[in-house]
C-alpha positions in Angstrom: 8.1 -17.7 31.3 9.7 -14.7 32.0 9.1 -11.4 32.0 8.3 -10.6 28.3 8.9 -13.7 26.9 5.5 -13.5 24.4 6.1 -9.7 23.8 6.5 -11.2 20.0 2.7 -12.4 20.5 1.5 -10.0 21.7 3.6 -8.0 18.5 1.5 -9.5 15.8 -1.7 -9.5 17.2 -1.7 -5.6 18.0 -0.2 -6.0 13.9 -2.4 -8.3 12.3 -5.9 -6.6 14.4 -4.8 -3.6 12.3 -3.9 -5.6 9.6 -8.3 -6.9 9.4 -9.1 -3.3 9.7 -7.7 -2.0 6.9 -5.2 0.5 8.8 -2.8 -0.6 5.8 -4.3 -1.7 2.4 -3.1 -5.0 0.8 -0.3 -4.3 -0.9 0.7 -1.5 1.2 4.3 -1.5 2.3 4.8 -1.9 6.6 6.2 1.7 8.5 10.4 0.5 8.9 11.5 -2.3 11.1 13.4 -0.2 12.7 10.2 2.4 13.7 7.7 0.1 14.7 10.5 -1.0 16.8 10.8 1.8 18.0 7.4 2.4 18.6 6.9 -1.6 20.4 10.1 -0.4 22.5 11.5 -3.4 21.7 14.8 -5.0 19.7 14.5 -6.0 16.6 15.0 -8.8 17.0 11.9 -9.6 19.1 9.4 -7.4 16.6 10.9 -9.6 13.6 9.6 -12.5 14.9 6.3 -11.3 15.7 6.6 -10.5 12.1 7.4 -14.2 11.0 4.5 -15.3 12.8 2.4 -12.8 9.9 4.3 -14.0 7.5 3.4 -17.6 7.8 -0.4 -16.8 8.8 -0.1 -15.5 4.6 -0.5 -11.1 5.9 2.4 -9.9 5.2 6.0 -11.3 3.1 8.9 -9.5 3.6 10.3 -8.1 -0.2 14.2 -7.9 -0.3 15.8 -4.4 -0.1 12.2 -3.4 -0.6 10.4 -3.5 2.9 7.3 -5.9 4.2 
C-alpha cells in the first residue's frame, strides 16, 4: 500500500473521536470541507472519503448546500 493510502482512515478516526468527545454538539455543523482539508493537509477527495465512513456509521450526515 502506498504511503498515505490510509490517510482517510486516520482522518475518519480523528473526526470520530472528536465527535464522540463532544467537540461538536448533536446537530452542529462541522467546519467547511475546504477548511478541514487544509487542516489535515489533504485534498478534498481524501477528506470526503473519511467523512463518507462517518456517514455510513451514522455519526454525520450531509445536507446539500448546507454542510455536514
